[in-house]
C-alpha positions in Angstrom: 10.6 97.1 3.0 11.7 93.5 3.9 9.5 89.7 3.7 10.2 87.9 6.2 11.0 83.6 4.7 8.7 81.7 6.0 10.6 79.2 7.8 10.8 75.4 5.8 8.9 73.1 6.9 10.9 69.6 6.8 9.2 66.4 5.1 10.0 62.2 6.0 11.3 61.0 3.1 12.1 57.7 4.5 8.9 55.6 4.3 7.6 53.2 7.3 9.4 50.2 7.5 7.0 47.0 7.4 6.6 45.1 10.8 7.6 41.7 10.3 7.1 40.6 14.4 3.4 39.2 13.8 4.2 37.0 10.7 7.7 36.1 12.7 5.1 35.2 15.4 3.1 33.6 13.6 4.8 31.2 12.0 6.8 30.3 15.4 3.5 29.7 17.2 2.5 26.9 13.9 6.2 25.2 13.9 6.1 25.1 18.1 2.0 24.2 17.1 4.0 20.9 14.6 6.0 20.9 16.6 4.0 19.4 19.5 2.1 17.3 17.0 2.6 13.2 17.4 4.7 12.2 14.7 3.4 9.0 12.3 5.4 5.9 13.6 5.2 3.9 9.9 6.6 0.0 10.3 8.2 -0.9 7.0 7.9 -4.5 6.4 10.1 -6.0 2.6 12.7 -8.7 2.9 14.2 -6.5 0.2 17.2 -4.1 2.1 17.3 -1.7 -0.4 13.6 -1.4 -0.4 14.4 -0.7 3.3 16.3 1.3 3.5 15.1 3.4 1.2 11.9 4.4 2.1 13.0 4.8 5.5 15.3 7.6 4.6 12.3 8.9 2.3 9.9 8.5 5.3 12.7 10.0 8.5 13.3 13.7 6.2 9.6 14.3 7.0 8.4 16.3 10.2 5.3 14.5 10.3 6.9 10.9 10.5 9.0 8.6 11.8 9.7 5.1 11.4 9.8 2.5 14.3 10.7 -0.8 13.3 11.3 -2.7 10.0 10.8 -6.4 8.7 12.2 -8.6 6.7 10.2 -11.2 6.4 5.9 -11.4 7.5 6.9 -13.5 10.2 8.9 -10.7 12.4 6.1 -8.1 10.2 3.7 -8.7 12.8 6.6 -9.3 15.6 7.4 -5.4 15.7 3.8 -4.4 15.1 2.9 -6.4 18.3 5.8 -4.2 20.1 6.0 -0.8 18.2 2.2 -0.6 17.8 2.6 1.2 14.5 0.2 3.9 13.6 0.4 2.6 9.9 2.3 0.3 8.0 3.7 -0.2 5.2 3.4 -4.1 3.5 5.7 -6.0 1.1 2.9 -8.0 -0.8 5.4 -11.4 -1.1 7.6 -12.5 1.3 8.9 -15.2 3.1 8.3 -17.0 6.0 4.8 -15.3 6.4 3.0 -13.7 2.4 1.3 -10.0 3.1 -2.4 -11.3 3.1 -2.1 -13.4 5.4 0.4 -10.9 8.1 -2.3 -8.3 7.4 -5.2 -11.3 8.9 -2.6 -12.1 11.7 -1.8 -8.2 12.6 -5.9 -7.5 12.4 -6.6 -10.9 14.4 -5.1 -8.9 17.0 -6.2 -5.0 16.3 -9.3 -4.6 13.8 -8.3 -0.9 13.1 -4.3 -1.3 11.9 -4.0 1.0 9.8 -1.6 -1.2 6.5 -1.0 -0.2 2.9 0.3 -2.9 0.5 3.3 -1.6 -1.2 4.2 -3.9 -4.1 5.1 -4.4 -7.7 2.1 -7.5 -8.2 -1.1 -6.1 -9.4 -3.4 -8.6 -9.9 -7.4 -8.5 -9.4 -6.9 -11.1 -6.9 -4.0 -9.6 -5.2 -6.0 -6.6 -4.7 -9.3 -8.0 -3.9 -7.2 -10.9 -1.5 -5.4 -8.3 0.3 -8.4 -5.7 0.9 -10.3 -8.4 1.9 -8.0 -9.8 4.7 -8.2 -5.7 5.9 -5.0 -3.7 4.2 -6.7 -0.1 3.3 -4.6 1.1 0.7 -2.8 -1.0 -2.5 0.4 1.1 -4.3 2.4 -0.1 -6.6 6.4 0.7 -5.2 6.7 3.1 -9.0 4.2 5.2 -6.7 5.8 9.0 -6.8 7.0 9.7 -3.2 5.0 12.7 -2.4 2.0 10.5 -3.3 3.4 7.9 -1.3 3.5 9.9 1.4 -0.1 11.7 1.2 -1.5 8.5 1.3 0.4 7.9 4.1 -1.0 10.6 5.7 -4.9 9.9 4.4 -5.3 6.3 6.0 -3.4 7.2 9.5 -6.7 10.1 8.9 -8.7 6.9 8.5 -9.1 7.2 5.0 -8.9 3.9 1.7 -6.6 4.9 -0.4 -6.2 2.4 -3.9 -5.3 5.0 -7.4 -8.1 4.6 -9.9 -7.3 2.0 -11.9 -6.5 -0.3 -9.6 -9.9 0.3 -8.2 -10.9 -0.4 -11.9 -9.4 -4.2 -11.8 -10.7 -4.7 -7.9 -14.2 -3.5 -8.9 -13.4 -6.3 -12.2 -12.9 -9.2 -9.9 -15.9 -8.9 -8.0 -17.8 -8.5 -10.3 -16.8 -11.3 -12.0 -17.0 -14.8 -12.1 -14.7 -15.8 -10.0 -12.4 -19.9 -9.4 -14.1 -22.2 -6.7 -11.0 -23.8 -4.4 -10.9 -27.0 -6.4 -10.8 -24.9 -9.7 -7.5 -23.3 -7.7 -6.2 -26.5 -6.7 -6.9 -27.8 -10.8 -5.3 -24.4 -11.7 -1.9 -25.0 -9.5 -2.0 -28.9 -11.0 -1.8 -28.1 -14.0 0.8 -25.4 -13.6 2.9 -27.8 -12.1 2.6 -29.9 -16.0 0.7 -32.4 -14.8 -2.5 -34.3 -16.8 -5.5 -34.1 -16.4 -5.2 -38.1 -14.8 -2.2 -37.1 -12.9 -4.3 -34.1 -10.9 -7.1 -36.7 -10.9 -4.6 -38.7 -8.8 -3.4 -36.1 -6.5 -7.0 -34.7 -5.7 -8.4 -38.3 -4.9 -11.4 -37.3 -8.0 -12.6 -39.1 -11.7 -10.3 -37.9 -14.4 -14.0 -37.1 -15.9 -14.2 -35.2 -13.2 -10.7 -33.0 -13.6 -11.6 -32.4 -17.1 -15.3 -30.7 -15.6 -13.3 -28.8 -14.0 -10.6 -27.4 -16.7 -13.6 -27.0 -19.0 -15.3 -24.6 -16.4 -11.9 -22.6 -15.5 -11.0 -21.8 -19.2 -14.7 -20.9 -19.3 -14.8 -18.3 -16.4 -10.7 -17.3 -17.6 -12.1 -17.3 -21.3 -8.6 -18.6 -22.5 -8.3 -21.6 -24.8 -5.0 -23.0 -23.7 -3.5 -24.7 -20.6 -0.6 -22.1 -21.4 -3.0 -19.2 -20.9 -4.8 -20.1 -18.4 -1.6 -20.8 -16.4 -0.4 -17.7 -17.8 -3.9 -15.6 -16.9 -4.0 -16.5 -13.7 -0.1 -15.8 -12.3 -0.4 -12.2 -13.6 -3.7 -12.0 -11.8 -2.6 -13.2 -8.6 -5.2 -16.3 -8.3 -1.8 -19.0 -8.4 2.3 -18.0 -7.4 5.3 -20.2 -9.5 
């Protein structure tokens, strides 16, 4: 008796390829959304052309940012800010014609909501204090890592204040410490010029004894014991500029 052979079922051994249609579609949607979102308009103000060009190149490579102007001095920065109305301004502290603090004050006189980041090489507590007091929303040193700078621009644009921890500590020390009076600063500037007490008195129309009292107060507040040390300390902190 002959047995009938059972038909062999063919099995599909090829695995189904996962579809990427949904993933590609979601990426496309995200890309389109990012493209439609307005880019952060940045104004750069620095008196060194190499610094300006480097910052412009770095920012220009970011898809969410664009450089709308470059200024070589403080006065030009104010004029360009009025023309461009940038979202964020990167501003050097020491510039010709108008320094950084004065530039901040003039810009904010036109718009108190202007978002400005000081980008400088100076880390003196007085420099930081004056910039923040004038209305800067960020204070960074020029050795800041690239991505940290980009992140700070985004954060300031979003309404945050960006001051690194070590600079914030200096700011806190300046706020809590004793401050020199306007007259003491004047005396200190003349000391830096090498003037004697008698010459300082003549320049400020005060007696030599009054000058000695101011010098004594300066030494006590700055915790120094000599004129040379006072000048060096004041320069480092940003109290005076040589």
